[in-house]
N, C-alpha and C positions, 0 to 999 in steps of 0.2 A: 301179901295183902289179900284179904278175903272179905267175907261178909258174915255177920253174926246176927242171931235172932233171939229176941226175948219174948216169952209168952206168959201172960198173966190170966188167971181165971177169976170170974165174978159171976153174979147172977144175971141171967138173960138167956138169949138163944140166937146168938150171932157171932161171927168172926169180924172184928174190927181191925183192919189192916192199915198200918202206916209205915211207909218206907222212907228212910232218911239217907241223904247223900253224904259225901265225904265231910262236908262242913256241918252236918247235923240238921240241915234244912229238909223239910218234907218235900219229896218230889212225886210221891204217889200215895193215894189213900182210897180205900173202898171198904164197904161193909158187905158181908155175905150171910144169908140166912142159913140155918143148919138143916133145912129140909131138902133143898136141891142146890144149895150154894149159889142162888141167884144173887147177882151183884147190884148194889145201890150206893148212892152217895159217893160216887167215884169221880175223879178228875181225869181218868183215862180209861175209856170203855174197852178198848182193844186189849190193854194190859190186864184189866179186870177179868175179861173173859179167859185169857190165858191162865191166870191164877186160879180161876174157878175150875178150869179143866184139871189143873194139878191137884187141887184139894179134893175134887171128886174122885180122881184116880187113886189118890192115897187112901181115901175112905173105902174104896173097893178092895184094895189090897189088904187093909186091916179094918174089919167091920167095927172094931171098938173105937177107932179114931173119930173124934168129934161126935160120938154117939150119945154123949150126955148133954142134956139141955143146959148149957152154960154159956156165958159170954166169954169169948177168948179175945183178949187184947194183944195183938201181935205187932211188934216193932222190929224192923230190920234195919241194919246199919252197914253201909258200905265203907270199906277202908281204902277205896280207890275211886277215881273219877269214873262215873258210870258210862262216859263216852269212850273210855279206853278199850272196851271189849276184853276186860280182864276176867270175865266169867261171872257176870251178875246173874245169869240164868242158871249156870251149873252150880254155883254156890247156893243159890236159892233152893234148887232141887235137893242138894245135900242137906240143907237145914231142915226142910220140910220132911224129908225121909227120916231124919233122926227124930224129929218131933212125933211123926206118925208111927215110928218103929217099923219101917218097911224097907225093902231093898231099893237103894237109890237108882240102880241101873234099870230095873224093871219100871220104876216110876218115870224115868227119863224116856225109855223106849215107848212107853204107853202114852206119852204126852208130847214133849217137844221134839223127840227124835234125835238122831246124831249117833256118833260112834261110842260115846261114853267116856272118852279119854279125859274130857274136861272135868267130869264128875270125879274120876279117879284122882285127878290133880287136886281137886277141891278137898279131898279127904286124905291126901298123902301128907306125910310129915317130912318128906325129903324127895330126892329125885327118883323117878320111876321109868320103867319101860312098860308100854301098854300095847296089847294086841287083841283085837276083836276077831274071833274065828267064826266059823259057821254056827256052832252051838255053844260056844263058851268064850269067855274073855280071860286073858292072862295079864296079871299085874306083877311086875318084878321090881322090888326095891333095889336100887343100885347106888354105888358110890360114884359121885361125879363132882370133884372139886379141883378143876384144872389149874395148873400153875400159871396159865395165861388169862385167868379170870379178869385181871385188871386191864386187859386189852379188849374186853367185850362191853358193848354198849347197847342199850335198848332205846329206840327212837320212835316216838309217836308220830304217825303220819297225818294227824289232824282230821281223820275221818273214821267213822265206825262202820265196818263192813257187816252186812247182814249174814249171820251164820246160816240162816235158811236159804238165802240166795246162793251161798257158797256150796251148800249141800246139793242143791238142784243142779248147779253147774257140774259138780263132781259126778252125779248120777248120769248126767247127759253124756259125759266123756269117760266113764269108768272103764269101758271096754278097752280103751287105750292104755289103761294103767295096769291091767292084769299081769302083764309080763314084767312089771317093774316092782311088784310088791316084795318079792324076796330080795331084790337088789336094795330096796330102801331099808329093809330090816338089817341087811348086812352093813349098810352105811351107819345105822344107829349103833350097832355093836362096835364098829370101828371108831366112832366118835368117843365112846366110853374109854377106849384105849389110847386115844390120841395124846401124844406126849408134848407136841409143840403146836404153836399157833399156826404155823405153815401147814402142818398136816390137817389140822382142824379146818382151816380155810379151804383146802382142797376138797374135803369131804362135804362141807356145806354147799360149795359150788356145784359139786356133782349132784347133790340132792336137789338143788334148785333147778338144774337143767333137766333132770328126770321128771319132776313135777310139771315144769313148763311144757315139756313135750307131751306129757300125758293129758294135761288139761287144756292144751292149746292156748296158753296164756304167756305173755312176755314176763320174764323175770323182773322183779322190782328194781334190781340194779340197772338192767338195760333200760328200763322205762324212766327211772327217776334219778339214778346216781351213776351214770356211765363214766363220769370223770372222777369217781371216788377211788382212793388208793387201796382200800381194804375190800373185804367181801361183805355182802349184804344178803340176809336171808329173811324171807317172809315168815311170819308167825301167825298162828290161828287161822282165821278165814283168809285164804291165800290172796295176797295183794292189798291187804288193808290193815287197819289198826296199827300194830307195832311191827318193827323189823329189828332183827339182831344185826349189829354191825361190828366188824372187827377193825382194830386200828393199832398200828405200830407207832403212831405219833402220839404226842402228849395230849392230855385231856382238853386243854384249852384250844389247841389247834383242831381237834376232832369236833368239839362243840361248835367252833366257829364255822366249820364246813357246813354242818347241818343247819345252823342258824342262817347261813347265806342262802339256803333253800327255803327259808321261811319256817323251819322246824325248830322250835325252841325247847321242846320237852324231850330232853336227852338224859337218860339215866345210866349210871354205871351198873355193872353187875352187882356190886355190893349194895347199891341203893335199893335194889328190888329183891335180891336173893338172900334170904336169911341163912346164915350158917347154922348148922345143927348145934344145939347147945350140948356141952359135955356133961 
């Protein structure tokens, strides 16, 4: 699930932006002049200012972008619920970067900030490993189609965690994480080689405890699912949005457990992860 964008040109001198949700309903709109991208006619001033920042940054990276006095009618369409934290910002950065013909990572670093892994995911056609170094980033395309995929579930926790707040918390505690970075990379490599669900569970549990210690945060299993029989791993901004859960029990029983916690949006691995077409 991602986001796509449609751009049409006509006579005028502005960018008219309309964002559509999963159901096709308009959830954001704004108009931007082409002189300094000042926003008007918007239903969300804060979001309009963020979009203005991205458009201005893209025009600085490519002076030809939006340099012609035309009217640009832009429509974006989400393929997922925007409350899920599935990457509405990173997929937007990816779309605008393609439109402006600029480097999406530089555009991200110059605007919203972050590690860039979510932009890499937005542009990937399959599983990847991502590493941000001091002066470079490394993206490796990998094969990961585990035999235990039918034992993996994604559960929406019913709240959207702020990526910005998560980054601030990380930077506050990152000195505690320095000694764990190599360890985490080793875990990632081992996950790729895991042959059994038991081995996979051991690795994600180890990962959770490392991050918990480094960020001074309780693991999501300890906080919310202490009586659950499988393992539970935080995803994205740690402690919010979605979790990955493993289960050796049947789907009906697994769903019933999370529904007893008030969590009805439970997806199987195959619900969300598209197998690569042959």
